C-alpha positions, 0 to 999 in steps of 0.5 A: 499500499502506498502512503497515498492510498485511500481506504473505502469501507463498503457496507452491504451488497454493491451494484454491478456499477459500484463494483466496476468503479471499485475495481477501477479505483483499485487499479489506481491504488485505492483499497476497499474492504467489504462487510455485510452488516451494520454490526460488522461495519461498526467493529471494523470502524473501531479498529481501522480509519476509513476516510470514505464509507459507502453503505446501502440504505437497507442492511440486514441489521439496520440501515446505512444511516446507523453508521453516521455516528461512527463515521463522524467520529473518524472525521470521515465521509458516509454516502448512502446508496438509495436504489433506483431501477437498475443502479443507485443514487449516492446521497451524502449522509456525513461529510468531513464528520458533519451530518 
């Protein structure tokens, strides 16, 4: 990992377009880590700093919005994927620790 690498936490199930974007970012040195639930994300966020968290709106144990507090504590950014017919719309929920 280079010193300039950006870490992205992905929470929930990603769309094909999001996966394609993450693969492209990986080729540029960005790193991503995926989990499926709010609980897993909360555990990871307690140990690793992620400047960017992408979460689906509905998760098995809550919603992506449940991650606002732990992301804000890290001075991070949280974007929530709101599903559309074949893709999703990414809405900012936390930007630089501000909800």
